[in-house]
C-alpha positions in Angstrom: 21.0 22.7 -7.7 23.0 20.9 -5.0 24.0 22.1 -1.6 26.9 20.7 0.5 26.2 20.1 4.2 28.1 18.1 6.9 25.8 15.2 6.2 26.3 15.2 2.4 24.4 16.7 -0.5 20.8 18.0 0.0 18.3 19.5 -2.3 18.2 23.3 -1.9 14.5 23.3 -2.6 13.1 20.7 -0.2 16.2 19.9 1.8 15.9 16.1 1.2 19.1 14.1 0.7 20.4 13.7 -2.9 21.5 10.2 -3.9 25.0 10.2 -5.4 25.7 12.6 -8.2 22.8 11.7 -10.5 20.9 14.4 -12.3 17.5 15.1 -10.8 14.6 17.5 -10.7 12.9 18.2 -7.4 9.2 17.5 -7.6 8.3 18.8 -4.1 5.6 21.4 -4.5 4.7 20.2 -8.0 1.1 20.4 -9.3 -1.2 18.6 -6.8 -4.8 19.3 -7.6 -6.7 17.6 -10.5 -10.3 17.3 -11.6 -11.9 14.4 -13.6 -13.4 15.6 -16.8 -16.0 12.7 -16.6 -17.3 12.5 -13.0 -16.0 15.8 -11.7 -14.1 14.3 -8.7 -11.2 16.5 -7.4 -8.1 14.6 -6.4 -4.8 15.7 -4.9 -1.5 14.1 -5.6 1.6 14.3 -7.9 0.5 11.3 -10.0 -2.2 8.6 -10.2 -2.1 5.1 -11.7 -2.2 5.5 -15.5 -3.1 9.1 -15.1 -6.7 8.2 -14.6 -9.3 9.3 -12.1 -9.2 7.1 -9.0 -13.0 7.0 -8.9 -14.2 6.4 -12.4 -11.0 6.1 -14.6 -11.8 9.2 -16.4 -9.3 11.8 -17.7 -7.7 14.1 -15.2 -7.1 17.8 -15.9 -4.8 20.0 -13.8 -6.6 22.5 -11.6 -3.9 23.9 -9.3 -0.2 24.3 -10.0 2.5 24.0 -7.4 5.9 25.7 -7.1 7.7 24.1 -10.0 10.2 26.1 -12.0 9.2 27.0 -15.5 12.2 25.7 -17.3 11.7 22.3 -15.6 8.2 21.9 -16.9 9.1 19.3 -19.5 11.2 17.3 -17.0 8.4 17.3 -14.4 6.0 16.1 -17.0 8.4 13.2 -17.9 8.7 12.3 -14.2 4.9 12.4 -13.7 4.3 10.1 -16.6 6.9 7.7 -15.2 5.1 7.7 -11.8 1.7 7.1 -13.5 3.0 4.0 -15.2 4.8 2.6 -12.2 1.8 3.4 -9.9 -0.5 1.7 -12.4 1.6 -1.4 -12.5 1.9 -1.6 -8.7 -1.9 -1.2 -8.3 -2.7 -3.7 -11.1 -0.4 -6.5 -9.7 -1.8 -6.0 -6.2 -5.3 -6.3 -7.4 -4.5 -9.2 -9.8 -2.9 -11.1 -6.9 -6.1 -10.7 -5.0 -8.3 -11.6 -7.9 -6.7 -14.7 -9.4 -7.6 -18.1 -8.0 -4.3 -19.6 -9.4 -1.7 -19.9 -6.6 1.2 -19.7 -9.0 -0.1 -16.5 -10.6 -0.8 -15.1 -7.1 2.8 -15.6 -6.1 4.1 -14.2 -9.4 1.9 -11.1 -9.1 3.0 -10.7 -5.5 6.6 -10.6 -6.6 5.9 -7.9 -9.2 4.1 -5.9 -6.5 7.4 -5.8 -4.7 9.4 -4.9 -7.8 7.1 -2.0 -8.8 7.1 -0.8 -5.2 10.9 -0.7 -5.2 10.8 1.3 -8.5 8.3 3.8 -7.0 10.5 4.2 -3.9 13.5 4.9 -6.1 11.7 7.5 -8.0 10.4 9.1 -4.8 13.9 9.3 -3.4 15.5 10.6 -6.5 12.8 13.2 -7.4 11.5 14.0 -4.0 7.9 13.4 -5.0 5.1 12.5 -2.6 2.5 10.3 -4.3 -0.7 8.9 -2.8 -1.2 5.2 -2.2 -3.3 3.5 -4.8 -7.0 3.7 -4.1 -8.5 0.5 -2.6 -11.2 0.8 -5.2 -8.6 0.3 -8.0 -10.1 -2.1 -10.6 -8.2 -4.4 -13.0 -10.4 -2.9 -15.7 -8.2 0.3 -15.5 -5.2 -1.7 -16.5 -7.2 -3.3 -19.3 -7.9 0.2 -20.6 -4.2 1.1 -20.5 -3.2 -2.2 -22.2 -6.0 -2.1 -24.8 -7.2 -5.6 -23.8 -10.6 -6.8 -22.7 -10.7 -7.8 -19.1 -11.9 -11.4 -18.6 -12.0 -12.3 -14.9 -12.9 -15.9 -15.7 -9.7 -16.4 -17.6 -6.6 -16.4 -15.3 -4.2 -16.3 -18.3 -5.8 -13.1 -19.4 -4.2 -11.3 -16.4 -0.8 -12.4 -17.6 -1.5 -11.3 -21.1 -2.7 -8.0 -19.8 0.4 -7.6 -17.8 2.6 -8.3 -20.8 0.7 -5.9 -23.0 0.9 -2.9 -20.6 4.5 -3.6 -19.8 5.2 -3.6 -23.6 3.2 -0.5 -24.0 5.4 1.2 -21.3 8.5 0.1 -23.2 7.2 1.6 -26.4 6.3 4.8 -24.6 9.7 5.2 -23.0 11.5 4.5 -26.2 9.4 7.0 -28.1 9.9 9.7 -25.4 13.6 9.0 -25.2 14.0 9.7 -28.9 12.3 13.1 -28.7 14.2 14.7 -25.7 17.7 16.2 -25.7 20.7 14.1 -25.1 22.1 14.5 -21.6 18.8 15.7 -20.2 17.2 14.4 -17.0 14.3 13.2 -19.1 16.6 11.2 -21.4 18.2 9.5 -18.4 14.9 8.7 -16.8 13.3 7.3 -19.9 16.3 5.1 -20.7 16.5 3.7 -17.2 12.7 2.9 -16.9 12.6 1.6 -20.5 15.3 -1.0 -19.6 13.3 -2.0 -16.5 10.1 -2.5 -18.4 11.9 -4.5 -21.1 13.1 -6.8 -18.4 9.6 -7.1 -17.1 8.3 -8.0 -20.5 10.9 -10.8 -20.8 10.2 -12.1 -17.3 6.4 -12.1 -17.8 6.6 -13.7 -21.2 8.8 -16.5 -19.9 6.5 -17.0 -16.9 3.5 -17.1 -19.2 4.9 -19.8 -21.4 6.0 -21.9 -18.4 2.6 -21.4 -16.8 0.8 -22.7 -19.9 3.0 -25.8 -19.9 2.3 -26.4 -16.2 6.0 -25.8 -15.3 7.1 -23.9 -12.1 7.9 -20.2 -12.6 11.4 -19.0 -12.7 10.6 -16.3 -10.0 
């Protein structure tokens, strides 16, 4: 999978640099074309926030496959799901920062935008995936769908509750997936790493929520 060059290790498939000696699956050329089963919109990209249609939040179905290798199908699916959750979080926090009228929450969500952005860049570097930027039409309601919580724009605290719920849902998802994949696999490593990140997010958001309710300054 790895090729030695004078400049270090590079991926033999897409020729992008490989970071360290971590296991990876190259996602360059992976499935790119999707169609919404609700509105019919065709979209191109490796992954979309929460795996939902960027226009109507409907379910996406794969239309065109890329050049992925058959035996890597399960790993590619795991990586795509990870991107969907991270992209969803990034888009949600960005929109929440714009939507809230509370300056403390605006600053908090802004910091989480940066965190999620760093996670996405790490995934892109490790797995050589090219993902589209979140649509400017992204609505907080999409995060509400993922979290299973009603969106109430008039209640600033609801944005924090929503964030905690979908971060916890991500933790549960990663733990469930981690238990069903083989030990030592790329998927196992990915799910464990991302699960740990999301657990940290849940703890941070819960603490920030409690301090915000008491009128105390946030720890971040």
